[in-house]
C-alpha positions in Angstrom: 10.9 -17.8 -1.8 8.8 -14.8 -1.2 7.0 -12.4 -3.4 5.7 -9.2 -3.0 5.0 -7.8 -6.8 3.5 -4.5 -7.0 1.7 -3.5 -9.9 -1.0 0.1 -11.6 1.1 3.2 -11.4 1.6 5.4 -13.9 0.8 8.8 -15.0 -2.7 11.0 -13.7 -3.5 14.1 -14.1 -4.9 15.8 -10.8 -8.9 14.8 -9.9 -7.4 11.0 -11.5 -7.3 8.1 -9.9 -5.5 4.7 -10.1 -5.7 1.3 -8.3 -2.4 -0.3 -7.5 -2.2 -3.8 -6.7 0.4 -6.3 -5.0 -0.2 -10.2 -5.4 2.3 -11.8 -2.5 3.4 -15.6 -3.1 5.3 -18.2 -1.4 3.2 -17.6 1.6 -0.3 -16.8 3.1 -0.6 -14.0 4.5 -3.4 -14.5 6.5 -2.6 -13.6 9.7 0.0 -10.6 9.0 -1.9 -6.6 7.9 -0.3 -5.7 4.9 0.3 -2.0 4.1 1.0 0.5 1.7 3.6 3.1 2.3 5.1 5.6 0.0 8.6 7.0 -0.6 8.4 10.8 -2.3 12.4 12.7 -3.5 13.7 13.9 -1.0 11.6 12.2 1.8 11.6 9.5 4.5 9.7 7.1 3.7 5.9 7.1 5.2 2.0 5.5 6.0 0.0 5.4 3.2 -2.2 2.4 5.0 -2.2 -0.3 6.7 -5.8 -3.7 6.8 -5.3 -5.5 9.6 -4.6 -9.4 9.9 -8.6 -9.8 9.4 -9.7 -6.7 7.8 -11.7 -5.3 9.9 -9.9 -2.7 10.8 -8.4 0.0 8.2 -5.7 3.0 8.9 -5.5 5.6 6.6 -2.7 8.7 6.8 -4.5 11.9 7.7 -3.7 13.3 3.9 -5.6 10.2 1.8 -8.2 9.8 4.3 -11.6 10.2 1.9 -9.4 9.6 -1.1 -8.4 6.2 -0.5 -9.3 2.5 -0.1 -7.6 -0.7 1.3 -8.4 -3.9 0.7 -7.7 -7.4 0.7 -8.1 -11.0 -0.9 -7.9 -13.4 0.9 -8.1 -16.2 -1.8 -5.5 -14.3 -3.9 -3.4 -13.4 -1.1 -3.6 -9.6 -2.8 -3.6 -6.1 -1.0 -5.3 -3.4 -2.8 -5.2 0.6 -3.1 -8.2 2.9 -4.8 -6.5 5.7 -5.7 -9.5 8.7 -6.2 -9.4 11.8 -6.5 -5.6 12.5 -7.4 -2.4 15.2 -6.2 0.5 16.3 -6.5 1.8 15.4 -4.2 0.4 12.4 -4.0 3.3 11.5 -6.6 6.0 9.1 -4.8 6.7 5.4 -5.0 3.8 3.1 -3.4 5.3 0.1 -1.4 3.7 -2.9 -0.2 4.5 -4.6 2.7 4.0 -7.3 5.0 4.8 -10.2 7.4 6.7 -8.5 10.8 4.6 -9.4 14.4 0.9 -12.0 13.4 -2.1 -10.1 14.2 -0.9 -6.9 14.7 -1.6 -4.0 12.9 1.7 -1.9 12.6 2.1 1.8 11.6 5.5 2.0 11.3 8.0 0.2 8.9 10.5 -1.1 11.2 7.9 -4.5 11.9 7.3 -5.6 8.2 10.2 -7.8 6.6 8.5 -8.2 3.2 8.7 -6.0 0.7 7.6 -5.2 -2.5 10.3 -3.4 -5.1 8.0 -0.3 -6.0 5.4 1.4 -8.1 6.0 5.1 -9.1 2.9 7.2 -8.9 3.6 10.4 -11.4 -0.1 13.5 -10.5 0.1 16.2 -12.9 -1.3 19.6 -11.8 
């Protein structure tokens, strides 16, 4: 049974940092992109960052460029999201996702068929 378990969320002041982790179990995802999405109250789920199956390509939504960094550890089957210079508008539930077409880097949510349960990130002003 595949499971994605996120951790690292919490409450932080504006300008602070958090590091999210998402550990996958049940199978390896070395041939699949891994992504972070987020959903704020009253808003649609949006892409935050994606890292390709090879790790050589990353994508960031404009609002987090220069502040967030996505990375992955193949040995641990884990993806990370380092979030620096956090802003109140970064407040949301953050979800990791993977699966879908192998060796494809997708920024839409629909292709991903494995999702974590989400972790709350709250940034106070």
